[in-house]
C-alpha positions, 0 to 999 in steps of 0.5 A: 104476331100483331106484338112482335110487328108492332115493336119491329115493324115501326114505320120509318121516320117515326123515331130517331135515327140513332134507335135504328139500332134497335129496329133493324133486328130480323123480324124473325128472332125474338128480342126483348124491347129495350126499356126507356132507361136504355133508350135515353142513355144511348141518346144522351151518349150519342149527342155528346159524340155529335157536340164533340165531332161539330166542334172539331169540325167548327175548328177545323173549318175556322182555321182552313178559312184563316188560311185561306183569307191569309193567302188571299190578302197576301196574293192581293197586296203582291199583285203578282201574276199568276203566269209570270210569278215564281215561287208563289208556294212560299210563304216566306217569299210571299210575306217578304214581298207583301211586307211593303204593300202592306205598309202603304195600305196601313199608312195614308197617302200623303205619309207614305210619300217622302218629303224629300221625294220632289227635293231633287227638282229643286237641287239644281236651283239651291246649288245655284243660289249657294254659289257665290259666283252664280248668285253675283252673276244672277244679281248683275244680269238682273240690274243690267236687264232692268235697266235696259227695260226701264232705264230710258223712262227713268232719264226722261230723253229719247235715245236718238234726240240731238240738241247740240247745246247739250253735246259733250256734257259730263255725268251729272247725278242728282244725289252724288254731285253732293259727295265731289265726283260726278258733278258735272266738272270736267278739268275744273270746269262745269259746263252745266253752269256755263250753259245754264243748265243748272236743272238738267242731269244727264246720268252717264253724260251726252255724246257729240251730238248732244244725245243722252248716254244714258238712254242709249246705253240703257238702249244699245244693252236692250238691243245687244242682248235681243240680237244675242238671244235670237241668234242663241235660240235660233242656233239652239234649234238648229244645232240640236235638230242637226245633232240629233239626227246625226247622232241618232241614225248614225252609219252613212247619215253621220258620215256625210253630215260630220264631214259638212260640218268639218267644212264649215268649221275649217273656216274661220268663223269671223271671217264667214261672218265678215265677209257676209256682213260685206255682201249683204246690206247691215241692218239688225236681220242681217247681223242675226243671220250672220251671227247663225251661220256657224254658232250652231256648229258647236252645239250641234257637236255637244248634242250628237255626243249626247245622243250617242251615249244616251241611245245605248241607254235601257229605256230608249231600248224599251220603247224602241221594243214597245213600237214607239217612232224614232221621232218620239224617242227623240223628242220624248225620251233622249232631248229631255235628258240633255236640257242641262247641257243645252241650258249650259251651252246656250248660256255660254254662247250669249256671250259670244253672240253678244262680242262678235255683235259688237265687234261688228259694230264696232268696225262699221259692219253691224248696227247703222247709226243712229241705232244705238248698240254697245258697239256702236256705242263703243265705236262712237266713244272711242273717237273721242276717248283722249277729250272726253273719255266717259264715253267709252268707259261707260259703254265698255264697263256695261259691256264687261259687266254683262260678259262677266255676269253671264259667264259666271251663270254659266259656269255655276249652272255647269255645277248646279245641274252636274249632279256629281259635283257638289258647291 
């Protein structure tokens, strides 16, 4: 009995778990004890089975982990919201969506950005410089503006200095006079030698009061450009504001504002400006105010047409849906998309303003004497045109070059800023 208890009553934990089969027999039956060889063989067989099962389990866990990592990587790259994504269980769809982002992760940021990404920003400048007419207009404007700024410093004469000993002197240039023209001679006579002014040079000659025409033409060009640009800038502000409000709000607002424009446009602008100049005292400020009375109408109509088209675009509707105010929509969504049209209209308005200013000065309603402008210079030279034609020919030539250069630049800008046109 004691021997039986020692064989089948072994305490738990003293033998391996695989030997429980030998200790599970009921104590009432008489079973022969297994020998050491049988126990060792059984343990070896069980160890082999455990190794196979462990290897298979490890392989399965490894494959599961790889699949999970791949799925997490795809989800991380695609950045798809769980609530908004659909067909998320399709690996092919996820892989197709993730391909561009995976490429972006493999490439550095500097290499991933296309070199031509910023190219459209300079495309308009490239088109403008490739246009021959635009290039000529830019060169002429640059030369005229430089002479208007530094011209009086070159001659050394004051624009309003009167010297009766130098009146009616023809043009004379230091180097060009050796070629036989612009040498100070007129009708076979040389007033410079007759008056003892061999050391004096007046590049454009002098007027009836002995004032240097080079200095006065440069100063007059500067004043004409200043008047025209200030008037055009004010016209742009008024025209853009009026046109944007009329086109954006529409309805009764647009109806009333357009009727006001029709009433103003029904009267010729030149008549309105002339009447205004007659009522007020002629001067620099007066002519600027007169120029901006009616010149803004064309700008407002163009801006209104653009706003009517742009306010139906998707980005404007999206901004309105997000709660943007009307002012922010006009300033941040609509106005930036009209810069090209505004620039073209401004460039075309400048020569018109220069012409009106010169016309008013020519008929005596513009800038009064002795202040020089292109209009006053043409008016003064016109009185002596038959005797001294250079007095009117030179200001007219500068005025014509200024008008032509602005028109050439405006036409080229229109083609350059329009992406549908190719120069």
